[in-house]
C-alpha positions as CSV (number, residue, x, y, z in Angstrom):
1,M,1.4,207.2,133.6
2,I,5.0,208.1,132.6
3,H,7.4,205.3,133.5
4,K,9.8,207.1,135.7
5,K,12.8,204.3,136.6
6,I,15.8,206.2,135.1
7,S,19.2,204.6,135.2
8,I,22.1,206.7,134.4
9,T,25.7,205.3,134.7
10,S,29.1,206.9,134.4
11,L,30.6,208.8,131.2
12,L,33.5,208.7,129.0
13,I,33.7,212.6,128.7
14,M,32.9,213.7,125.0
15,P,35.5,215.2,123.1
16,L,35.5,218.9,122.8
17,L,35.3,220.8,119.6
18,A,36.8,224.3,119.1
19,L,34.5,227.2,119.6
20,A,36.2,229.7,117.4
21,G,36.6,229.5,113.4
22,C,33.8,227.3,112.7
23,A,31.4,228.6,110.0
24,G,28.0,228.8,111.2
25,E,28.7,228.0,114.9
26,S,28.9,231.4,116.3
27,P,26.6,231.9,119.4
28,D,23.5,234.0,119.0
29,S,23.9,236.9,121.8
30,S,20.9,238.8,123.1
31,S,19.2,240.6,126.1
32,E,22.3,242.4,126.9
33,S,21.5,244.9,129.6
34,E,20.5,248.5,128.6
35,S,21.4,250.0,131.7
36,G,24.8,251.6,132.0
37,S,24.7,251.5,135.9
38,E,27.8,250.2,137.3
39,D,25.7,248.9,140.3
40,R,24.1,246.3,138.1
41,T,25.3,242.6,138.3
42,Q,25.3,241.1,135.0
43,I,24.8,237.2,134.7
44,S,25.5,235.0,131.7
45,F,22.6,232.6,130.5
46,I,23.6,230.0,128.1
47,H,21.6,227.4,126.0
48,W,20.9,225.7,123.0
49,R,17.3,226.7,122.1
50,G,17.6,229.3,119.2
51,E,13.9,228.8,118.7
52,D,13.1,230.1,122.0
53,K,15.2,233.5,121.5
54,E,11.9,235.6,121.2
55,V,10.1,234.5,124.1
56,F,13.3,234.3,126.5
57,D,13.9,237.9,125.2
58,D,10.5,238.9,126.6
59,I,11.0,237.1,130.0
60,I,14.5,238.5,130.5
61,A,13.1,242.0,129.9
62,Q,10.3,241.3,132.8
63,F,12.9,239.9,135.1
64,E,15.2,242.8,134.6
65,K,12.3,245.1,135.2
66,E,11.4,243.4,138.6
67,Y,15.1,243.2,139.4
68,P,16.5,246.2,137.9
69,E,20.0,245.4,139.8
70,I,20.5,242.2,137.9
71,G,21.1,242.1,133.9
72,V,20.7,239.0,132.0
73,E,23.2,238.3,128.8
74,M,21.9,235.3,126.7
75,N,23.9,233.6,124.5
76,I,22.7,230.5,122.3
77,Y,24.7,227.9,120.8
78,P,23.7,225.1,118.2
79,S,22.9,222.2,120.0
80,E,25.4,219.9,118.7
81,Q,28.2,222.6,119.3
82,Y,26.5,223.0,122.9
83,Q,26.7,219.3,123.6
84,A,30.6,219.2,122.7
85,T,31.7,222.5,124.1
86,G,29.4,223.4,127.0
87,Q,31.4,221.8,129.8
88,R,34.5,223.9,128.6
89,M,32.6,227.2,128.8
90,L,31.9,226.6,132.4
91,T,35.6,226.3,133.6
92,D,36.4,229.5,134.8
93,G,33.1,230.7,136.0
94,S,32.8,233.9,133.6
95,T,30.3,232.1,131.3
96,G,27.1,230.3,132.1
97,D,26.3,231.5,135.7
98,V,22.9,229.8,134.6
99,F,23.2,227.2,132.2
100,T,21.2,224.4,130.6
101,S,22.3,220.8,130.4
102,F,21.2,217.6,128.4
103,P,20.4,214.7,130.3
104,G,22.5,211.6,130.0
105,A,26.1,211.9,128.8
106,Q,26.5,215.9,129.1
107,F,24.9,215.8,132.7
108,E,27.3,213.0,133.7
109,A,30.3,215.0,132.2
110,I,29.5,218.1,133.9
111,A,28.7,216.4,137.3
112,N,32.0,214.6,137.3
113,A,33.8,217.8,136.6
114,G,32.0,219.4,139.5
115,F,30.5,222.4,137.6
116,F,27.0,221.9,139.1
117,E,25.7,223.9,142.1
118,D,23.9,221.8,144.4
119,L,20.3,223.3,144.3
120,S,18.9,220.5,146.9
121,G,18.0,223.2,149.5
122,E,16.7,226.1,147.3
123,D,12.9,226.8,147.7
124,F,12.2,227.0,144.0
125,V,12.9,223.2,143.5
126,G,9.5,222.9,145.0
127,N,8.0,224.6,142.1
128,F,8.8,221.4,139.9
129,D,7.0,218.3,139.8
130,E,9.0,216.0,141.9
131,S,8.4,212.9,139.8
132,L,9.9,214.7,136.6
133,I,13.0,216.2,138.0
134,S,15.0,212.9,139.1
135,V,17.1,212.8,135.9
136,G,18.8,216.0,137.4
137,E,19.8,214.2,140.7
138,K,23.2,212.6,141.3
139,D,24.4,211.2,144.7
140,G,21.5,212.5,146.7
141,Q,22.0,216.2,145.4
142,Q,19.6,217.9,142.9
143,L,22.2,219.3,140.4
144,A,19.9,220.6,137.9
145,L,16.2,221.2,137.2
146,P,14.7,219.8,133.8
147,Y,12.5,222.6,132.5
148,Q,10.9,221.0,129.6
149,L,9.1,217.7,129.3
150,V,9.2,216.6,125.6
151,F,8.2,213.6,123.8
152,N,10.8,212.3,121.2
153,M,8.6,210.4,118.9
154,P,6.9,211.3,115.4
155,V,4.7,214.4,115.1
156,Y,1.8,213.3,112.8
157,N,-0.9,215.2,110.7
158,K,-4.0,214.1,112.5
159,G,-6.3,216.0,110.0
160,M,-4.8,214.2,107.2
161,F,-5.3,210.8,109.0
162,D,-9.0,211.8,109.7
163,E,-9.5,212.5,106.0
164,L,-8.1,209.3,104.9
165,G,-9.9,207.2,107.4
166,L,-6.7,206.2,109.3
167,E,-6.5,205.5,112.7
168,V,-3.1,205.3,114.8
169,P,-1.6,201.8,114.2
170,K,-1.1,199.4,117.4
171,S,1.2,197.0,115.8
172,W,4.0,196.9,113.3
173,T,1.5,195.2,110.8
174,E,-1.1,197.9,111.3
175,F,1.8,200.6,110.9
176,Q,2.8,199.1,107.3
177,E,-0.8,199.0,106.3
178,M,-1.2,202.6,107.1
179,A,2.1,203.6,105.3
180,D,0.9,201.7,102.1
181,T,-2.4,203.7,102.2
182,L,-0.5,207.1,102.5
183,L,1.8,206.0,99.7
184,E,-1.3,205.0,97.6
185,N,-2.3,208.6,98.1
186,D,1.0,210.0,96.9
187,I,1.8,211.0,100.5
188,T,5.3,210.2,101.9
189,P,4.5,208.5,105.2
190,I,7.5,209.6,107.1
191,A,9.7,212.6,106.7
192,F,13.1,211.6,108.3
193,P,15.7,214.3,108.7
194,G,18.7,211.7,108.2
195,A,21.3,214.4,107.8
196,D,21.2,215.8,111.4
197,I,18.9,214.8,114.3
198,G,16.9,211.9,112.6
199,P,18.9,208.9,113.6
200,N,19.2,209.9,117.3
201,Q,15.6,210.8,117.7
202,F,13.7,208.1,115.8
203,M,15.6,205.4,117.1
204,N,14.1,205.9,120.4
205,S,10.6,205.0,119.4
206,M,11.8,202.4,116.9
207,M,13.6,200.3,119.6
208,M,11.4,201.0,122.7
209,N,9.5,197.7,122.3
210,N,12.1,195.8,120.5
211,A,14.1,196.1,123.7
212,P,11.7,197.1,126.6
213,D,14.6,196.5,129.2
214,E,15.4,200.2,130.1
215,E,18.9,199.0,131.3
216,V,19.7,197.5,127.9
217,F,22.4,200.1,127.2
218,Q,23.9,200.1,130.5
219,K,24.1,196.1,129.9
220,L,25.7,196.9,126.5
221,Q,28.4,199.3,127.9
222,N,29.4,196.6,130.7
223,G,29.4,193.7,128.2
224,E,26.2,192.0,129.4
225,E,24.4,192.7,126.0
226,S,25.3,192.9,122.5
227,L,24.1,194.8,119.4
228,T,24.2,191.7,117.5
229,N,21.5,190.3,119.5
230,E,18.0,190.2,118.3
231,W,16.5,193.5,120.0
232,W,19.2,195.6,117.9
233,V,19.2,193.7,114.6
234,K,15.5,193.7,114.4
235,T,15.5,197.5,115.2
236,L,18.1,197.9,112.0
237,E,15.9,195.6,110.0
238,D,12.9,197.7,110.8
239,F,14.8,200.8,109.7
240,Q,15.7,198.9,106.4
241,L,12.1,198.2,105.8
242,L,11.1,201.7,106.1
243,E,13.9,202.6,103.5
244,Q,13.2,199.5,101.1
245,K,9.3,200.2,100.9
246,G,9.5,204.0,100.5
247,Y,8.1,204.8,103.9
248,I,10.6,207.3,104.3
249,Q,11.9,209.7,101.4
250,P,14.5,209.3,99.0
251,D,18.0,210.6,100.2
252,A,16.8,210.5,103.7
253,L,20.4,210.5,104.8
254,G,20.8,213.9,103.0
255,T,17.7,215.6,104.4
256,S,18.0,218.2,107.0
257,Q,15.4,218.9,109.9
258,D,14.2,222.2,108.2
259,S,13.6,220.2,104.8
260,A,11.8,217.3,106.7
261,M,9.5,219.9,108.5
262,A,8.8,221.7,105.2
263,M,7.7,218.3,103.9
264,V,5.1,218.0,106.6
265,A,4.0,221.5,106.7
266,N,3.3,221.3,102.9
267,E,1.5,218.0,103.5
268,E,3.8,216.1,101.3
269,A,4.6,213.7,104.3
270,A,2.3,212.8,107.0
271,M,4.9,212.4,110.0
272,L,7.9,214.0,111.0
273,A,10.5,211.8,112.7
274,T,11.6,214.1,115.4
275,G,9.4,214.9,118.4
276,S,6.9,217.4,120.2
277,Y,9.3,220.3,120.2
278,H,8.9,220.8,116.5
279,M,5.1,221.1,116.9
280,A,5.0,224.9,117.3
281,S,7.3,225.4,114.3
282,L,5.2,223.2,112.1
283,L,2.3,225.3,113.0
284,D,4.2,228.5,112.5
285,L,4.8,227.2,109.0
286,N,1.2,225.9,108.4
287,P,-1.3,227.2,111.1
288,D,-3.9,225.0,109.5
289,L,-2.3,221.7,110.5
290,E,-3.8,219.6,113.2
291,L,-1.0,217.7,114.9
292,D,-0.5,214.9,117.2
293,L,2.1,212.6,118.4
294,M,2.4,208.8,117.4
295,A,5.2,206.4,118.0
296,P,5.6,203.4,115.7
297,I,4.7,200.1,117.5
298,T,7.4,197.6,116.1
299,V,5.9,194.6,117.6
300,E,2.3,192.9,117.5
301,E,-0.1,194.7,119.8
302,S,-0.1,191.9,122.5
303,E,3.7,192.5,122.9
304,A,3.9,196.2,123.2
305,E,4.9,197.6,126.6
306,Y,5.6,201.3,125.6
307,E,3.3,203.7,123.7
308,G,5.9,206.4,123.4
309,I,9.0,208.2,124.5
310,N,9.6,211.1,127.1
311,T,12.3,213.1,127.9
312,A,12.5,215.7,131.0
313,T,15.5,218.1,129.4
314,F,16.6,221.6,129.0
315,M,18.1,221.2,132.7
316,L,18.4,224.7,134.3
317,A,21.5,224.6,136.5
318,I,23.9,227.1,138.4
319,N,27.5,227.2,137.6
320,S,29.6,226.1,140.8
321,N,32.4,228.5,139.6
322,S,30.3,231.4,139.2
323,E,30.7,234.5,141.5
324,K,27.0,235.6,140.9
325,K,25.2,232.4,142.4
326,E,22.6,234.4,144.3
327,E,21.6,236.4,141.1
328,A,21.4,233.2,138.9
329,K,19.2,231.4,141.8
330,E,16.8,234.5,141.4
331,F,16.8,233.9,137.7
332,I,15.9,230.4,138.0
333,R,13.4,231.1,140.6
334,F,11.6,233.6,138.3
335,L,11.7,231.1,135.5
336,S,9.9,228.5,137.8
337,R,7.0,230.6,138.6
338,P,4.0,229.1,137.2
339,E,2.9,232.4,135.2
340,I,6.4,232.7,133.6
341,A,6.5,229.1,133.0
342,S,2.9,229.2,131.5
343,Q,4.2,232.1,129.0
344,Y,7.2,230.0,128.1
345,A,5.2,226.8,127.5
346,N,2.3,228.5,125.5
347,E,4.8,230.6,123.3
348,T,7.2,227.8,122.5
349,G,4.8,224.9,122.4
350,Q,6.7,222.8,125.1
351,H,5.2,220.9,127.9
352,L,7.1,221.8,131.1
353,T,7.9,220.0,134.3
354,V,6.8,223.2,136.5
355,N,3.7,222.7,138.7
356,D,0.4,224.6,138.1
357,V,1.4,225.6,134.3
358,E,-1.8,226.5,132.4
359,Y,-1.6,225.2,128.8
360,E,-3.5,227.6,126.7
361,S,-2.3,226.7,123.2
362,E,-4.7,224.1,121.4
363,V,-1.7,221.7,120.5
364,L,-0.4,221.6,124.3
365,Q,-4.0,220.9,125.4
366,N,-4.5,218.2,122.8
367,T,-1.5,216.6,123.6
368,A,-1.3,216.8,127.3
369,Y,-2.8,213.3,127.6
370,W,0.5,212.0,126.8
371,I,1.8,213.1,130.3
372,D,-0.7,211.0,132.4
373,E,-2.5,208.8,130.4
374,R,0.1,206.9,128.2
375,K,2.8,204.8,129.2
376,T,6.0,206.0,127.9
377,R,9.8,205.4,128.7
378,F,12.6,207.7,129.2
379,Q,14.7,208.3,126.1
380,P,17.0,205.3,125.5
381,R,19.8,207.2,123.7
382,F,20.3,209.5,126.7
383,L,21.1,206.3,128.7
384,I,24.0,205.7,126.5
385,T,26.9,207.3,128.7
386,N,29.6,206.5,126.4
387,A,30.3,208.9,123.4
388,Q,31.8,206.2,121.3
389,V,29.2,203.7,121.8
390,E,26.5,206.2,121.0
391,A,28.3,207.2,117.8
392,A,28.6,203.4,116.9
393,V,24.8,202.9,117.7
394,L,23.8,205.7,115.4
395,S,26.3,204.9,112.7
396,S,24.7,201.6,112.3
397,I,21.3,203.1,111.6
398,E,23.1,205.3,109.0
399,N,24.8,202.4,107.4
400,V,21.6,200.2,107.2
401,L,19.8,203.1,105.6
402,G,22.7,203.6,103.3
403,G,22.3,199.8,102.0
404,A,24.3,198.0,104.5
405,D,23.1,194.4,105.8
406,P,21.5,194.8,109.3
407,M,23.6,192.0,110.8
408,E,26.9,193.3,109.3
409,A,26.0,196.8,110.6
410,A,25.4,195.6,114.0
411,E,28.7,193.5,113.9
412,E,30.7,196.7,112.9
413,A,29.0,198.6,115.7
414,Q,29.5,195.9,118.4
415,Q,33.2,195.8,117.6
416,I,33.5,199.5,118.6
417,V,31.4,198.8,121.8
418,E,33.7,196.1,122.8
419,E,36.8,198.4,122.3
420,N,34.9,200.8,124.9
421,L,33.6,198.3,127.4
422,E,33.3,199.8,131.1
């Protein structure tokens, strides 16, 4: 069963970056109303999932056909830009009538700014699995509705494992034996996209059993824990081992997620250190792949408390400053219909939090057991609510992969933590 105890504390609001003048950061606009009718109310829908553009275009077209009096203009921003600037876009209510939020730091920032409309009394809240949407609650109000249930742990080539007679390792010793076998067959064990999302994704499964206390980052931020303690130093030592033994590719810190995906699609690497959200993209690159999910167990089998990482994310919300709230609610109600949610799930390769979704894609059917049969914990990184602390934690990983001593990297990061204690 998914472990559902989620603790979210207060936030030091993330610095904002300028929207304009940044090369490669212009939003992807689509789904503008084709109707010239002055009676049509146009709502703004903003999010960060560029890979979902095609399916959202189709869903929006269906919505506009059923509700011809409402048009939807969708704007998509790169995820890092969206995290940094999403809050500012909501300020005057002209953008993001319907918007999405990441859990954790961004959710806390937007909630503290008062930009979430309370959805508690809306009938469509009942379309979601109650046990999976608590991350969108604050002070007794349902402020956002997570749409996706993703697993932030490596995707692996199950077909390759079967051919080599490899089983999913249940301990850190077995993990290293598995990786050695892959290297003997000229296969890089892990494609690690260190240039972008690698550190903030892979850290979750690398630390989940080194620090099984789900409140460890809350304690870190209030001074009860330290990055120089065993749980984090061991995590950094484990990252160092991956680099020193060649279990991740050379120049991992210079590898983008697209390049890492290409390594797995071309079967040069056995695992992609990101998450379930990349499975559909990998199959687009190589439809012959047989994929599943596997988190490294960094302790001995008897000490392991968790098998993987889950995140309820892509949190649908309504801007409290919007003048089109009723139309915005109709759009969220539409997205939460089982048949629409099923289309989105199967065409994007995402598990969802919506009730009665029918998973038709083979990869979703084959990985659905992670929802009910495996013990996973909520993504630890999203429980770091101080942006400076999060940056320090991630930098310590990058420093170790760049050659720094794990304890020295931990001490440097801890100094930043102490400067930002709550």
